[in-house]
N, C-alpha and C positions, 0 to 999 in steps of 0.2 A: 405737514399743513405748509400751503404755498408762502411766500414770502411776502406778497403785496397784501397779505391777511393781518401781517406784522407791523404794529405802528411803534415806532421807535423813539417819535418826538414824545419828549416827557413835559406834559405841562400841569401843574398843579393848581387845580380845582377846587379841593377844599378835602374837611378829613370830617367824614359823621362819623361819631362811634358807636355802635349798636352792639350792647352784652348781651346773648340768649339767654332767654327769662328763666327756659327750662335746661338746668346743668345735669339733669337724673330723669330715670322714667318716670311717669305719672304715677300716681298712689291711685288705686282702682276699689274698691270695696264692691261687694255685692249684699244686697239684703233680698231676700225671696222665699217661697215656700212651695210645696208639692203641687199647687192649686190656684185659685184667686183668694179662697178663704185663708187658707195658712199663708201667704203673700201681706195680706193686709194685717196678719195676725204679728209678723214678724216685723213688720213695719211700725206695729203699734209698739214694740218692745224697746225700737229706735228711739221712743219718747217717753212710754208711761209705765212704771213699775206698778203704780194704783190709779184709779182711775173712779172716780163717783159715779162720773157719766160717763156715756159710751152712745155714740150713735151709729145703728144699723139701717142697712137697706139692703131690696135684693138684689142679688149676686150678679144679675144680670141688667139692674135698671139704671143704665149707668147716668141718664138727666136725669133719676133721681138721686145719686152719687154725686153728680156734678154739683147740684145745688146744696148739697148736705157738707158740701168739704167747709165748706166759710163758717156756716155753724157749728160743725163740729170745733174747729180750730177758736171760735168764740166761748166754746163750753168746755175748752181745756178737755177735749175727749178724745178716743180715737174713734176711726171711721173703718167699722168692720162690714162683713157681707153676711147673711146666710142664703140658704137654698129658702124658696118660697114655700112651701109645704111642711119645712122643718128646718129647726134651728143647729146651722150647719156642727158637726163636733168640732172643730177647729175652735170655731166663736162659744160654742157655749164654755169650753175650756179655759180659753183666752179672760172670759166673762168672772169665771172664779176666780184667776188667778187675779185680777186686776181688784176685785171686790168692791165690782161695782154693784150700785146701789139705783140707779137709776139707766132709763135706756130711753132716747128718743129714735124709735121708727121713723123715718122719711120713705112715704113711699104707701097705697093703698093696699085692701088686702089681694089685688092680683099678684103683687111685688113680694110681700110680706104677708102671709095670710093670717087668720086668726089662732090658727093652730099655733104658729110657729110664735108668736106674740104670747099665748097660754103657756107655752114651753118656757119661756122667758121670766113671765113670771112665776110660775112653779119655785125658779131659782129662790123666791124672795126678794125680786128686783121689780121696781115701779117702771111702767110703760106710760109712754108719752106717744100718741104716732101723730104725724104731721103729714096730711094728704089731702089732695085736690084732686079735682074732676077730671084733668088733665097733666101733665109734665107743667104747661104753663102754672095753670094754676095750683101746683105742688110747691113751684120755685117760688112764686108768690106769697104762700103759706109760710116757708122757712125764710124769707126776708123778713116777714111780720115777726118773725120771731128772735132776730137779730138786733143788736143795735141800732143806735140813728145813724146814718150815715149819708151823704151830701152825693155820693158817686156809687153808680153801678156798674157793674161789666154786664154785656147782654153778647148772649150769643145765638146762633140759631139750635134751635133744642132736639133737632135731629143729625146733627154734623158734630159730633162728641168729640172728634179731632179736635177741632177750635178753640175748646174749652181747657184743654188738657195744660197747655205749658201758663194758659192765665190765672189757673187756679191759686198758687201760691203768693201772686201779687193780691189778687180777691182777698183772699183766706186774710193774712197777715193785714193788710188795710180793715179789714170788717166791713167789704161792699159785697152786697148780695150780688150773686148769678142769676139772673132772668133773661129768660127764653123768647123768641121770636123764631119766626120762618121768614123764608126769603122774602117775600112779598106783602106780608103784613103783620101786624102787632096785635097780638091776641089781648082783647079786655083785660084779662088776669095781670097780666103783666102791666097795660097801661093803667091799670088800679092802685098796682104796687109803685108803683113810679113815682104817681101821684101822693098816695098815702104815708109813702116816706120820706117826702118832701125832697126826690132825687132833684138835682140839680143840672150834674152832668154824666156823661157816659162814655166807657171805653167798650169799643164793638170789635172782638176779635174776630175777624174773617172778613174776606173780601167781597165784591159784590156779589158772587155765585151764591154768598152764603147769606148777607142779607143785603138787597139792593139798596140803591141810591133815594129811592123813595119810603122805605122803611129808615133809614138812614137817617134822614134829615128831619123826618117826625121826633127822635130822638132828642132828649136834652142837651143841650152841647155835647156832640158825640165826638170823638175822637176814632179813627178805624186805622187797626193794624193787622194787615195784610202779609202773605202770602203766595209762592206759586203754587206749593202744597203742604203740608201740616209739619213738615220738618224744617222748612223756613218761615215759617208762620210761629211756630214756638222760637225759633233762632230770634225772629224780628219782634218778638217781643220781650227776649229778655236784653236785647240793644238797646229800643225804644223805650222801655220802661225802668233800663238800667239797674237790672236786679243783679242782687251778689252772685258772686259767681268764685268763689273761695272755696267750694266743697259742692260741685253739681250735680246734680239728681238725673238720669240718663234712665229713659225707658220704650218701649218698644211702642211708636205710634199708632199701632194696631190693637195694642193691649188694654184697652181700657180701663177694665180694673185696676190691673196693677199701676198704670199712670196715676189714676185718679186717688190711689190709695198714697200711691208716690208722693204726689204733689203736696196732701195733707203733711205728709213730712219733711219734705221742702220749706213750704209756710213753717214748719215749726222751728225748723233751724235756719229761719230767715233766710233761703238760698233760692235757687232756680232750677227749672226742671227745661229740660230738653230733649227731641225725640227722634231716633232711627227707630229703621224696620229691625228686624229679629236678624238679619245675617250679615251686613253691613251699615258702617257708619252713614249715615247721610251726608249728601255734601253739604246742606242747609245747617246740618249739627259741626262738621267739619268749620265751616267758617267762622261760626259763630266761637268755637273753643280757638282758633288763631286769633281774632280780632281782641277775643278779650283774655287771651294768654292763659287759659284755663288750664291748671295740673291737676285735681284731685276732683275724682268724680265717686259718684256709690252709684252701680247697678240697680236698678229695680227689678225684680223678677229673675229666677231662673234659670237656665238654659230649657227648653229652645227658645223660649220667651225673649232671652237675649243673648246670643250665642257666646261661646266664648273668643270669636274674631271679632266682635265688636269691645268684649273686655281687653282684649291683645292692642286692638287698634287705640282704643283711650289711654293705655297705659305708657305707647310706644309717644316719646315726648317729639317724634315729627308729626303728630297728628295736629290736623287742622293748618298747617306749614306751606305756604306755598311755594314753591319749589318748581322753579323756570328752568325747563331744558331745552337746552339748543343744538341739534344737530347741525353741525358745521356743513356748509357748501347745499347745493341743491341745485335741480334743474340743468340748464346750461354750464355751471359751475361745477364740474366733479369732482375739484378738489385735487388731491395725491393719484395717483395712478402707475399702478405695479402688481406683478403677480398675479394678473388675472381681476385685479378688485379697484372697484371705484370707492375713494373716499365718500363719497356722499352716501353710497348704499352703507356702507359698514356703521357711518354715524349714525341713519336713522335705525337702524334695527337695532344698535344699542340704547337709542333714545328711547326707543319705544319699550325695549325691557323694564329699563328704567322707570321711567313712567307706570308699567303697569306695578311695579315693586312697591313703588313710592305710595302707589293709589290703595294699596293691599294695606299697607302700613296705618292707612287713614291720615297719610297727607295730601294738599290738593296741588298733585301736579299738571304745569302749564306747559307744553311745546311750543317753542315755536313754529313748529313745521310739521306737521304729522303725514304727508307724500314728499314726492319727489318736485319739489317749488322752490323756488329760489326768495330770500330775503336779502337785503343788503345790510352791512352789518349796523346800521343805525337802525334799522328798523326791527331789529332782531333787539335792539338796545331798548327803543321805544316799547317792543311787545312785553318785556323784562316788566319795566317802569308800569304801565297800564295796566298789569296783572297785581301791583304794590307786590309783589314777590318777595318774598325773604332772603332766599338766595339764587343765584344765579347760574348754572351749571352748561357748560359749551364742550361739546363732548366732537371729538376729531379723531383721524391717526394721520399718523407720523409722517415723514420722508425726506429722504436724503440721497446725494449723487452717490454717494458711496453707501452701497449694498449692504456694508458689513454691519452700518449705524442700526443698533437695534435696541429694543428696551420700552417701558413707561415713565412718563414723566408728567407732573401739573402744574401748572404755572397759575399764579397770581400777581395783580397789579397795586402799588401804592396808593393809587390815587385816592382811589376812597376805599374806606374800610380792610385798611392794612391787616389790622392785625387778626381781624376775624374771619377775612381772606386765606391770609396767611393758615390760619387753623384750618380752616374746612380743606385747603390744599394737604394740608398734613396730614387729616384723618381719611384721606382719599387714598393718594399716594401710594402707603404702604398697603394698603388693601387691595388695589388693585395689579400692583408687581407681585403681590404673595399669588393672589388666584389665579392670575398669568401665568405665572410661575416664568414672566419677563424682568431682562434686569433692573433695576429701581435707580431709573435716572435719576431720582429725588426731586423735590420741588425748587422752582424755580423764580423769577422775577421774569417779565415781558410786559410791554405795552400793548398786548394784541386789543383790538378796539372794545370790543364785546366787553373784557373784563376792567378795560380801562375806562370805558364809560357808562359803566353800569354802577347807580352809587350802593347797593344791597352788595353783602358777602358776596365775593366772584370767582369764579376759577374757571381754566381752561384746561380740560384733561385730553393728553395725548398718551392713547390706550396701548399703540403701539407702532410698528414703522410697517406700511405697506409697503413699500420697498426692500425689506428685509425676506428673504425665502419661509427663515422661520415662524417671524412674526406673522407674515402674510397666512402662513399656513394655520394659525390660530382663527386669525380674525375671519379666515373661512368657514368655520365651524361654528353651529347653534350653540355648541356646550362652553366656549370660548366666550363667545358675544354674552352668553348670559351670565358667565361669570365676571367679566368685565360689570356686567350692569349693576350684579350683587353687590361689586366691592363698592360700587359708586353710593349705591342706596347704605351698605352697611357703613361708609363713610359720612354719610348726611344724618343718618342718626346718629351716629358716636360725636357728631357735631355738636351735638344737643343734649349731650349726654354732660 
């Protein structure tokens, strides 16, 4: 790294001590069955050993299930699913285990047939059916069965994802969930608001779900929105300040799992966040980081929620914003030697670090992702704007003496000295070991980007471009990948 990027003046600007909240891998459990019926049964086992009352809905009747969830909570009853024409075997077995004597069916005969109801009756169980002429009317009738409440949750009756994360909030507070559509309020919903004496409402979903004309007709409304279902769920957790000591995580497209999982979250007075089946969504990662979540329960077996997602949740780097700064760029090539430009080496390694941290569930942010130049102050500003938890600057070394070789990692004592040093101590042995370079150790220096970044910050000198042996490694993709893996592993270790 060129000398003019090394700041020798030492000025004390303050010390802010930060101790990472996670000092070990996160706790991840999984609750699931072989299908939606089995998953609902397994969820019920987390709440009840016996239950005199159970609420049953059609396995594909998501609107019915959403409106039924707060009622099930209020009745201290599990929410179970069935096939339309016949009682699902998993649910039948569970009703016997629970010693259930009363079942509330939510939904009409197209959702849960008379034959299915009769099969439940034949078990010696009393049946009560709550059904309306449509989903709006059914939700209104469910609300009528609930205790008095001054507030209601309003969602688009056809956009099920909007409702998922707000079910725990509605259920534990005794608020009914009522439906509307984007451009109008159904008369059944209006009637329920009036008859229940609802004076305020929470709308889940943006103007694409419920427009402002409808919104303004609702009683004292508050809107929670997001750019997608994942961000909406995260914003619900944030804005309603829901408990996150053990967070439930579900596939945002697997509605039966998510709705049943939301009843469990309500029972445990916790929150629900959403992701897709294959990768932890950005919205989920952000709220995990913001709320410092460390304990999770995944709803649904694979493939509903993959092992990759479970592993991301387990990784202590999940949700952490890691700022990766590839040194130099554009007209500033950095060190030159053995056919290499430092700016290119730095960027290649940084991109690999970015990919690895992203795969582990972090929220990596790069100061540059192409051959662009940013001043040192701009890099510091970018890290601050990203609200980064860590700042890692990637460089390659140089020396007039071509025999100089090896890897070293620097930190500065101006801000976050203790944690910057600890981060450096986690990365440095990893990088020397993986690259097979001389371990030049952890050192202090007033390099600008780590001197003026207020989060724990390090500058990694991967190897010497001016040394033939070191440079030969920096030319090879396999070694650049090893360097990236070392930085990744050191970062993860920092949070353990």
